[in-house]
N, C-alpha and C positions, 0 to 999 in steps of 0.2 A: 125517551123515544125508542132507544135501543131495547130497553126492557120491555116495552109494549110489543115491539116486533118479535122479540124472542118468545114472549108469552103466546102470541098468535101462532107462531110456528109450532110450539109444543102442543097447543090445543088441536091444531089441524092434524098433526101426526097421530094424536090420540083418537080422534074421530076416524081416521083412516084405518087404524087397527081394529076398531069396533066394527066397521063395515066389512072388513075381511073375515072377522070371526063370525058375524051374522050370516054371511054368505056360505060359510062352511057348515054352519049348523042347519041352515034351511035348505041345503042342497039335497036334491033328490036324485034318484037314478036318472032322472031326466036331465038332459043337458040344459042348464040354465046359464044365461049370460050374466057375468059379474061386471058391474059398473063401478068404476073407481073415479072419484071426482078429485081433481088437483086444484088447490087454491093458490094463486099467485099473488104475492105481496110486492109492493113497489119498494126498491132499495134507495134510500136517501142518505146524504152525508150527515155524520153526527160528530160534533166537537166536544171532547171530554174536558179539555183545558188548554191553557197557553202558558208559555214561559218566555220571558224577555232575556235575550242574550246580548251582552255588551259587545260593541264593535272592537276589533283588535287595537285600534289606535287610541281609544278612550273608553273608560268605564262610565256608562250612562246610568246604571242601576243605582238607585239610592237605597230603597228599602221596600217594605210592604206595609200597607195600611191595616187597621184592625179588621176590616171586612175582607181582607185578602187581596185587594187591588194592588197592582204593581206600580211603584212610584219611580219615575225616571226624571232626569234633568230635562227641562224644556228646551226647545229649539235644538234638538239633537236627533241623530239617526240611531235606530235600534233594530236588532234582528228579532223577529217574532217567530216562535216555534209553536205550531198547533198540533195537538194530539187528538185522536178519535178514530172513527171507522168510516170507510168509504170516502176518504178525503180526496181520492183521485178524481172524483166526480165534480169537484168544485172548479168553477170556471173563472170567477172573479171575486175579489175581496175588496171591501171598502172600509175605511175608518170614519166614524162619525161621532159627534158630540151630542147629537139629538136623536133623529130617527134615520133610517136607511135611505130615505129620499133626499136628505141633505148630507151627502157624504163629503168628507174633507179630503180624503186621499183614496184613490182607486188603484188597485194592483191587479193586473190581468194575468192570465195563465203564463204567458211567456216570461213574465218577470219573477215567477216563483223560482226560488233557489233549489228547493227540494220538494217533490210531490210524490208521495206514495200513498198506499191505502190507509196507513195509520199515521202519517206525518206530512206536514206541509210547512215549509220555511219561506219567509219573505222579509224584505227590508223596507222600512217605512220611515218617513220623517215626521216628528211630533213637534208641532208648534206649541207655544205656551197657550194653555186654555184653562179656564176656571172649571169647566166640566170635564168629567172623565171621558176617555176615548173608548168606544165600543166597536166590536168587529161585526161586520155584516158580510155574508157570503151568498153567492148565487150559484146554483147548480148548472152545469153546462148541459146542453141538449145534444143528443146524438142524432144523426140523420134518419135513423130508422124510427125514432120516436116522433109521434105526431101530436103529442099532447100539448096543451097550451103552455106558453112560457110563464113561469112563476116569478113572484116578486123576490126581493132580497130578504134573507132570513137574518135576524139580529141575535147575537149571543148576548143576552141581557143579564147574565149572571155577574154579580159584582166582583167575584174572584177572577173573572176573565176580562176585566176592564183595566185600562192603563191611565194613570193619573200623572200629570206634569206639574202639579203644584203640591209641594211637600206640606204635610200638616204641621201645625205649630209644635215645636219641641217641648216635651214635658220633662222637667228636671226633678231630681229627688227633692230638692229644696229650692226656695226662691233664689234666683241667680245671685243677688247681692249677698245673701246669707251664705250661699255655697262658696262664693269667692272668699268671704271672710273666714270661713272654716278652713279652706285650703291654706290661706295665709297663716292661720294659727297652727295648722298641722306642720307647715314648713318650719315654723319656730320651734315646735316640739321636736321635730326630726333633728334640727340643728342642736338643740339642747342635749338630746340623748346621745348623739354622735360625739359631741364635745365631752360629755360626762364619761362616756365609755373610754375615752383616751385620757382625760384629765384626772379622773378619780382612780381608775383601775391602774394607771401607770404608777401611782404612789402606793407603795406597800405600807401596811400598818407600822412597820419598824421605821420607815422613813418619816411617817407622820409623827411618831413619837420623838424622833430626832429633831424634827422641825419644832415640835412643841416645847422642847427643852432648850434648844440653842438657836432658834430662828429669830427673826425680827419680831417686833411687837405685833404687827398685823399678821404675819405668818403664824405666830403662835395662836392667835385668835382663830384663824381659819382652820388650823390643824385640830384645835380643840373641838370645833363644830363638826368636822368631817370624820374624825377618828371613830366615834361610836358606830356610824353607818358603814365605814370602810372595813371594820372588823368582821362584818358579815359579808365576806368577799363574794362568794358564789351566789348568795341571795341577791346582792346588789347587781351582780353581772347579769343574772337571769332577768331581773326586772328591767334593766336598761335595754337588753336585747329584745325582749318581748315587746316592749312599748315601741321601740324603734321599728320593728317589723310591722306592727299594727298601724303605726302612723304612716309609714311609706306605702303600705297597701291601700289605706284609705285615700291617700293623695292620688294614687293611680286610678282608683275607682271613680272618684269625683271628677277627675279630668276626663275620663272616658265618657262620663255622662254629659259633660259640657261640649266636647269636641269629638271628632272622628277618631278612629283607632290609631292611625299612624301619628297624627298630630298629638294625641294624648300621650302616646308612648314617648315621643321625642321630648315634649315639654316636661312631662313628669320626670323622665330620666335626667335631663339636664338640670332641672331644679333640684332634684334630690342630690345629685353629685356635687353641684356647686354650693347651693345654699345649705343642704343638709349634711354634707361631708367635708368638703375642702375648707370652706371658710371657718366653721366652728372648730375643726380639729387643729387648724393652724393657729387659732387664737388660744385654744385650751392647752396647747403644748407648753406655752409660757405662762398663761394666766389660769391654768386649770384649778389651782388651789382657791383663788378668789371666786371663780365661777361656781365651783362646787359648794363653797360656803354660802353664797348668796341664794342658791337654788336648792338648798338642802331640804326646804319644806316641800317643794315639788317632788323631790326624790322620795321622801318619806310617804307622801300621798300616793304615788304610783306603786310604791312597795306594798302598801295596804291594798290597793285595787287589784294588783296582780298576785296577791298572796296565794290564792288557790292553785295557781299554775307555777309561779316562780319558786315558792318555798319547797314543795316536794322535789322539784328538779335540783335545787341547790343542795338539798340533803343527799340526794343520790350522788352528786358531784363530790360532796365532802367525803362520802364513803369510799368512792373509787379513786379520787385524785388527792384527797387530803387537804389540810389547811394551807393557806398561803403564808408560809413562814420562811423566807429566804435567810440563809446564814452566810456570813462573809468570813472566809479564811484569810490567812496572811497575804497570799498572792493576790486575791481579789481586792483587799484593802490597799495594797501597794499600787496596783494598777488604777484603782479608783482615785487615789491621791495624785497619780501622775496625769490622769486625764482631766483633772480639775483645772478649769481655765482661770489663770491668775494674772492675766496681762494687766488688768486694771488695779490689782492690789499686789504691789511688789512685796510688801511685808508678809502677806500670806504665802506668796510664792517661796520666799526664803524659808519660812517655817516648814512648809511642805517638803522642801528639799532636804532639810535636816531630818524630818520624820521618816522620809523614804530611805535616806541613807542609813539611819539607825536600824530600820527594819530589814534592810538588805545586807547589813554587815555580816550576818550569820551565814549568808550564802556566798560571800565573796571568798575567793581564793587569793593566795599570795601572787599568783600570776596576773591577777587583774589590777593590782595596785603597784607592782614593782616598776622601777625605772630600768629599762633594758641596759645591759652592760655596754652595748655599742654606743649608747647615748650618754654614758657617764664620763665626766671629765675627771681624770685621775692623774696623780703625780707619783713618781717613784720616791721611795724613802730616801734615796740618795740625792734628790733634787735640792739644790741650794736656793734658799729664799732670798733671791736678789731682787733688785728693782724691776728687772725685766720679767721675772717670774710673777711678782705681785701684779704687774700690769696685765699679764696674760690671765691671771686668776680673775681680776676685776672685769676684764673684757668678756669672759664667759658668764659672769653673773651668778655663780653658785655660792651658797653660804656654807656648804659642807663639801669637802673634797676627799674621796677615799685615797688612801695611801697603799700602794702595793710594793712588794719586795721581790728581789731576784729577777727583775725585769719581766715578771709574769703578771699580766693583768688579772688573772684568775686568783692570784695569791694576795688578797687584800688583808692588810695587817691592822690598819687603824683609820681614823677619820680626822681630817684637819678642819678645824673651824676657822673660817675666814676672819671672824671677829677677833680671834687671838692674834692676828697679824697687826693689829692696830698699834701695839706698843713695841713692835720689833723694828729695829733699824736695819734697812736692807744692806747697809754697808758692812754689817757684821757677818754676812754670808752664813747664817744658820742653816742647818738641814732641818727638814720637817720632823716634828715630834709626835708622839702618840698621845691619845687621851681616851677616856671612856665616855661614849655618847650613845644615844638611842639610834642604833643602826643594826639592821638584820641583813645578812648576806643570803641570797636565795641561790641554791645550787640544785642541779639535776644529777642524779646518780644513775649511771649506766653500768649494768653488769655484763661482763663478757666471760663466756665459758669456753675454755680450751681444754678439751678432754676432761681431766679430773681437776684442773686448776681453774678457779674462778677469780676474776679480777674486776674490781669496781673502779670506774673512772668518774671523776666529778667535773661537771661543767658549770661554770658560773653564769647564771642567767641575769642577775641584776641585784639591786639593793632595795630594801624597804626601810623607811624611817617612820618614827612615830608621827611625823607630820603627814606622811602618806595615808596613814590609818585615819587620822583626824579629818583629812580632806575627804575620804570616802564617806565618813559619817555626815559631814557638813555638805557633801555634794558640791564642793567648790574648792578651787585651788587656793592655797594660802600663798600669796605672792608677796615675797619680800621686796624691798626697794631695789635689790640687785638681781632678782630673778629674771631670766630671759625666756623660760619655757613655762607655759601656763597649763599644760595638760600632759601627763606622762603617757597616756594611751595614744593620743593622736599627734603629740609633739608639736602642738600649735604654739607659735611664737608670740611673745608678749608685744602688744602694740604700744609704741611709745611716741610721744609727740616729737621728741628729738632723740635719736639713738646716740648714746654716749660712746665716745671712742677714746678709751684710756691709753691706747698705744700711741696716740699722737703726742704724748709726753716725750716719747723717745724717737718718734719718726716724723717730726715736722720738717718742712722744707726750710732750710736755714742758709745763712750766708756762708759761702765757701771760703776756704783758706786762700791766701795770696798765692797766685801762680808764680812759678819760677820764671826767671828771665828767658830761658830757652823756650819754655812752654808759652810764654806770652808772645814771643816773636813768631812762633809757629801759628798761634791763633790769629794774629794780625795778618800774617801771610795768607792763611786759609780764607779769612773773611774777604780780603781784597781780591782774591782769585774767584771767590764764590759769587759775589754780587757787586755791582758797580757802585752802590751806595757807600761802600766802605773804602773807596779809593780816595786819593789825596784831593781830587777836585771837589769832593763833597765834605769829607771829614779829615781834619788834620791828624797826622800819625800820633802826635802826643795826646790829642784829645781822645783818639780811639784807644790808646793804651790806658788812659784814665777810665774810659768807659768799661774796659774789660775788668779792671781791678774792682770797680764798684758794683758789678752786676753778675758776679759769679755766685751760683747757688749750688747746694748739694743736699742730697737725701741719703741718709745712712740708716739702713734697716738691718745691717749685719749683726747688730746686737739684739735683735728681736728674738725672744725665746722660742726654741724648738721643743714642743711638748710631744712626748711619745704618744702615738695614737691619733694625731691630727695631721691631715695632709696640707699641702702647700696652698690649696684653695681656701683653707680656713684661716690662713695667716693674713695679716693686714697688708694692704698695698696702698701706695701713695700715687695719685694720678697727676700727670702733667698736662695731658690733653684728654678730654672726654668727647666721645663721638656725638655729633650733632649739637654740641654746646659751643657757643661763640668763644673764640680764642682771640686774645689781644696781644700776644707776644711771639717773638721769634726765638727759637731755641736751637742751640748747638751743643751736642754732648761732647764733653772733653775727656772725662775719665769714667770708668765703670760701665754699666750696661743698663739698658731699659728694655721693656717688653712692649711690642706693638701688637695689638689685637685688631685684626681686620676680618669682619664677619665671623667665621668659625675658625679662623687660622690665627696662630700666635707665633711670633718669632722675635728674637732678641736683636737689638742693634747696639753697636759699640761706638767708640770715639769717632769724631769728625762726621757725625750724621746730623743733618740739620732738618728742622721742621718749621713750617710757618713762613715759607718764602712768599706766600701771597701777601703777607703784611708788608714786606719790603717792596713788592711790585706796586702796591697801592700808594706807598709813600713816594715812590719814584714818579708815578703819574701825577701825584699832588704837586711835587716840586716842578716837574716839567710843564705843568699847567700854569706857570707864572703866578702861583698863589704865594710863593715865597721868593721875593726879589731882593730884599735887603734885610738889614738887622731889625728894622721896625716891623716889617711883615712877620719876621720870625717870632718876635715877642708877642705880636698879636695872635699868632697861631697857637702859641702856647697858653696865653692867659685870657684871651677874649672869650666871652661866653658864647658869642655867635659862632666862633670857629672851633670851640671845644666840642660842639656837636659833630663837626666834620671829623675831628680826631676820633671821637667815639664810634663813628661809622666805619672806621678802618678796622676790619676784623675778617675772620674767615671761620667757616664751620668745618671742622675736620670730620672725615668719614671713618675715623679709626680711633682707638683708645691707645694712649701712651701712658704707661705707669711704671713705677720702680718697685722692685721686690727685694733688692739687696742694697747696693751702693751705686750712686750716680752723681757726678759733678758736671754741671752744664752752665752755659752762658744763656741768659735770657734778656732780651731787649724788647721794650715796649715802644709804642709810637712816641709818647711824650719824651721818653729817655733819648731816643734817637734825634728828635727835633731839638732837644736841649744841646745835644752834641753839635748839631749844625750851627746853632746859635753861638755856642762857645767857639767854634771854628771861625765864624765870621768876625767875632769880637777880637779873637787873637790875631787874625790876619789884618784887621783894620789897625790894631795897635802896632803890629809889626811894620805896616806900611808908613804909619806916622813917624815911627822912630827912624826908619830909613830916610824919609824926607827931611827930617831935622838934621841928621848926620850929613846929608848931601848939601844942606844950606850952610852949616857951620864949618865944613871942611875947607873951602877956599879962604876964608878970613883968618883961619888959624895958621895958614902956611907962612906969610911974611914974618910974623912974630917968631915963628920957630927958627927961621933962617937967621934973624938978628941975634937971637939968643945963642945960637950955635957959634956965631962969629965972636960974640962977647966972651964966650967961654974959651 
């Protein structure tokens, strides 16, 4: 339409020019009138095309048909943009699925969003329809124009129509076949990802190692894989090319089956989970078996990709070289250390020996020596007495360095504890020298004072042949008397029951008989200290007998003092232990004991008592009428029902009481005191019976005595 109007305009202008030229040619001196005729053509709207724009809240556009029609979702609103000429003259627009007389939607001029000479925008609702929607428009009439009203004009071009029913989707392949191919491609993607990790992680040297010393199945697998694995770069290029091709094919087929975003999400998730994570997690541990069973597929794809993968592999061989890793000593040592041997203890022991033998050349003396501060040493003037032997056995060393001149840095010899087996401690021998495998480690420091240089030696420790063998075996050689299991960290040996050899000389034993004066002072102290020791409870003779039979003493004054060891390292004998139930009352008579309360320690001397709570509980028991006579007392001591009551009499001290030197003390238990009460009652009953017999016999004896005196 526009082309016709333009053509008419050009022709009219051409005729106008010809008329002007003719008038100029034919003009004469006479004045002639020039007649110019103007041709007026009617201007009408012309639509060049349309475009469907989705609404901001929802995308309605699906695609375009083969004829160019726009396909949108049914029952939705869309914005239509019209392009053309003189569109400002359009007054009404209607949408129809048939002709303009049967319009479905009508849009008037006030409902236009944009209306210019070349553009017109409006919004319309498109219901579901089997027929395409066409646009009809009607030109608006101005007041000056008197021509007749024209009918609606339809834009019947297919490219300017709108379809609400999408055409049937056409796939590359039948849908079931395409799904089967996608499933097969996922399997291939998983295979190539697994082979990339399973085969390429094993070097040819490792496969040769497995082929020689692996299990029967591992040898079989390695023999199958090794020829292919030797072409390392060729195999790598084949696996990577096929993996990329398969993953790209999966994305393309998914794009053909679904929309863009859904295809992207499904293909990405499937490739990551099915094609990467699952196969690689399996092939990390089972890569050898998977590679052996799928070697025919690998060879097939190597042949298929030969034109691409082989040239690339040769280029990689030139620039990167062959895959031939070499292990030096350090790598071999760390490889053996990292080998997991929890399930095979025999292999773990062998590996420790191998690692120790390989590391021995890098060890220094400082790594294996026993520090001089931790060495138990004896002076050469030390007498091998019973106390010395006990101290040696307590420390648990089998070899003891001997130093001279009271200088621990001046080691002269080594004493073997085994040599003491045939020595009588009563002979009081001094230690003797001998030749043994012992090395003394010293550090030399040079001091320069002007022109005089002086070197001083400082003893660091000792090294024995046993220490060197232990470094090779990577384990401590622990004798039956060793107490330290590691020279470096000084870890102590764990024993089921720690032996205490010093108890031979430091046991709690019966004390010597007290002097008469000391015995009287003790009885007086007890009677003044607690009511239970007074005459109404215990007879004085019974109390004296109780003292003679319950004196204990601890004598550690003969415990050996070894130079270099503090008092904390000497043996102590406890009397009370903190928070441990105690069943006895104690009075210190001679010597001293140490009380440890929290972080404080102090010594106590004679006439200090502990365990008064025991006496108070016995007093409550007696005052509760549980002991009324001799029979009750015997029951309390011997009855099973009341023995539990006796055992319940105890107290928990909140302190430690121990002896470090010499201490003589009185100790009384519940049963001992109750026996004393029983003995008191028996003695008093017997004394009362004797007194009653004497009182009965005394009157009858008096007349006989008088007659006898007269006779005499």
